[in-house]
C-alpha positions as semicolon CSV with decimal commas, in nm:
position;residue;x (nm);y (nm);z (nm)
1;M;0,022;-0,019;-0,011
2;A;0,132;0,342;-0,089
3;D;0,184;0,579;0,187
4;T;-0,072;0,901;0,086
5;G;-0,026;1,070;0,417
6;S;0,123;1,458;0,386
7;H;0,471;1,459;0,558
8;A;0,660;1,819;0,602
9;N;0,945;1,820;0,397
10;P;1,251;1,840;0,605
11;P;1,456;2,214;0,553
12;A;1,695;2,207;0,323
13;S;2,054;2,174;0,430
14;P;2,301;2,432;0,414
15;E;2,516;2,312;0,121
16;L;2,179;2,326;-0,099
17;T;2,095;2,681;0,012
18;G;2,424;2,838;0,028
19;D;2,420;2,942;0,385
20;A;2,709;2,909;0,506
21;G;2,751;3,000;0,879
22;G;2,579;3,306;0,893
23;L;2,695;3,425;0,594
24;D;2,506;3,500;0,313
25;G;2,641;3,382;-0,071
26;K;2,725;3,742;-0,182
27;A;2,973;3,822;0,146
28;V;3,151;3,481;0,123
29;R;3,207;3,578;-0,231
30;G;3,335;3,939;-0,169
31;F;3,531;3,841;0,063
32;V;3,704;3,516;-0,149
33;L;3,706;3,774;-0,427
34;R;3,920;4,037;-0,212
35;F;4,084;3,770;-0,062
36;G;4,238;3,642;-0,408
37;L;4,296;4,011;-0,523
38;F;4,482;4,085;-0,161
39;S;4,678;3,799;-0,253
40;L;4,774;3,855;-0,526
41;A;4,892;4,219;-0,457
42;L;5,069;4,071;-0,152
43;A;5,240;3,832;-0,408
44;F;5,409;4,100;-0,562
45;V;5,603;4,214;-0,241
46;P;5,883;4,058;-0,332
47;L;5,959;4,243;-0,615
48;I;5,974;4,579;-0,401
49;P;6,313;4,718;-0,472
50;G;6,527;4,612;-0,174
51;W;6,313;4,364;-0,065
52;D;6,593;4,111;-0,091
53;G;6,837;4,367;0,173
54;M;6,513;4,405;0,416
55;V;6,509;4,029;0,416
56;S;6,811;3,992;0,513
57;R;6,818;4,197;0,821
58;Y;6,467;4,030;0,909
59;M;6,657;3,695;0,915
60;S;6,963;3,833;1,126
61;A;6,726;3,986;1,393
62;M;6,501;3,651;1,378
63;A;6,876;3,476;1,431
64;V;6,911;3,713;1,722
65;L;6,613;3,620;1,885
66;V;6,650;3,272;1,830
67;N;6,991;3,307;1,994
68;G;6,835;3,482;2,252
69;L;6,551;3,208;2,336
70;L;6,854;2,942;2,279
71;H;7,033;3,101;2,541
72;L;6,714;3,126;2,756
73;L;6,766;2,723;2,686
74;G;7,118;2,680;2,803
75;Q;7,255;2,673;2,489
76;P;7,588;2,818;2,408
77;T;7,513;2,948;2,106
78;Q;7,668;3,242;1,882
79;L;7,588;3,437;1,599
80;D;7,741;3,492;1,285
81;G;7,460;3,739;1,056
82;A;7,204;3,477;0,989
83;E;7,365;3,195;1,153
84;V;7,270;3,042;1,505
85;F;7,606;2,792;1,580
86;T;7,799;2,586;1,844
87;S;8,104;2,408;1,739
88;A;7,862;2,089;1,716
89;F;7,616;2,229;1,513
90;R;7,552;2,562;1,286
91;M;7,237;2,677;1,143
92;T;7,153;2,929;0,873
93;L;6,840;3,087;0,866
94;A;6,766;3,116;0,477
95;P;6,488;3,342;0,311
96;H;6,252;3,051;0,339
97;C;6,265;3,020;0,709
98;S;6,141;3,382;0,789
99;A;5,752;3,221;0,770
100;L;5,707;3,573;0,525
101;D;5,446;3,370;0,347
102;I;5,228;3,265;0,565
103;V;5,239;3,615;0,681
104;L;5,152;3,784;0,359
105;F;4,866;3,479;0,355
106;Y;4,692;3,580;0,723
107;S;4,783;3,987;0,610
108;A;4,541;3,905;0,323
109;T;4,268;3,699;0,504
110;V;4,259;4,060;0,728
111;L;4,254;4,257;0,494
112;A;3,991;4,082;0,316
113;F;3,751;4,035;0,578
114;P;3,489;4,289;0,590
115;A;3,555;4,443;0,937
116;P;3,642;4,758;1,078
117;A;3,948;4,953;1,055
118;V;4,064;4,929;1,369
119;R;4,011;4,554;1,434
120;K;4,177;4,521;1,101
121;I;4,463;4,675;1,273
122;V;4,436;4,510;1,572
123;G;4,435;4,232;1,398
124;L;4,709;4,225;1,165
125;A;4,933;4,353;1,458
126;G;4,854;4,099;1,718
127;G;4,839;3,802;1,414
128;L;5,195;3,951;1,320
129;V;5,375;3,937;1,670
130;A;5,192;3,585;1,707
131;I;5,333;3,399;1,367
132;I;5,697;3,567;1,448
133;A;5,713;3,381;1,766
134;L;5,543;3,077;1,639
135;N;5,819;3,083;1,383
136;I;6,125;3,152;1,635
137;L;5,990;2,861;1,822
138;R;5,982;2,661;1,537
139;I;6,393;2,741;1,403
140;A;6,472;2,722;1,813
141;T;6,326;2,376;1,804
142;V;6,495;2,288;1,443
143;Y;6,803;2,368;1,562
144;L;6,786;2,156;1,886
145;T;6,652;1,865;1,696
146;G;6,940;1,898;1,458
147;V;7,177;1,921;1,825
148;R;7,010;1,640;2,033
149;W;6,840;1,447;1,734
150;P;7,047;1,502;1,387
151;A;6,868;1,203;1,222
152;H;6,554;1,378;1,276
153;L;6,598;1,707;1,146
154;Q;6,504;1,679;0,828
155;G;6,136;1,544;0,932
156;V;6,094;1,789;1,218
157;H;6,187;2,094;0,968
158;E;6,044;2,000;0,667
159;G;5,718;1,796;0,775
160;L;5,616;1,867;1,187
161;W;5,709;2,233;1,161
162;P;5,508;2,343;0,771
163;V;5,203;2,179;0,948
164;V;5,198;2,345;1,304
165;L;5,225;2,695;1,125
166;I;4,973;2,608;0,889
167;M;4,765;2,528;1,135
168;G;4,857;2,801;1,395
169;T;4,780;3,052;1,096
170;V;4,441;2,893;1,010
171;S;4,354;2,886;1,377
172;L;4,448;3,258;1,425
173;S;4,244;3,347;1,146
174;A;3,925;3,153;1,214
175;A;3,984;3,357;1,569
176;W;4,031;3,701;1,472
177;V;3,778;3,637;1,279
178;C;3,528;3,535;1,554
179;Y;3,648;3,855;1,744
180;A;3,632;4,097;1,402
181;K;3,247;3,954;1,407
182;K;3,221;4,061;1,729
183;P;2,914;4,375;1,766
184;R;3,126;4,668;1,890
185;A;3,044;4,730;2,262
186;A;2,765;5,058;2,274
């Protein structure tokens, strides 16, 4: 026997309606478009005249901070420009160790998200400090791995830490979006 009773149709799922957690499709498309444009614009930053010199000075400053952290951890490291070393192990901080690609990704996220300028400034400043601090921790742990467990150096440097940096940056971006979406106090 066929069921002829009337049944209420279940509500459509968010995947079918285009609802993205309270954001309408137009807002999501706008964010994606702005994110793409900011990412594209920021991709040209390395073409700025003098960029290589700025990165070199930045890496030397990172080496100073890493050296300071390693000293706090009891390591008798020394510095030579962007190199941190002891007689047992030497590590050169190269431009690809800068996490500047992660900084640019995070910056594009903050700039593209619709939020008041003050919250964007707070998000950029706080986020950049957090990413740089995480990168200093990354470099120090890579150094310690090279000193204590050299067989694991490549796995920690090229496997573990890139994933941690990406997860940390995505989490930081999500936290900032939650902060940026909060209603302003009256």
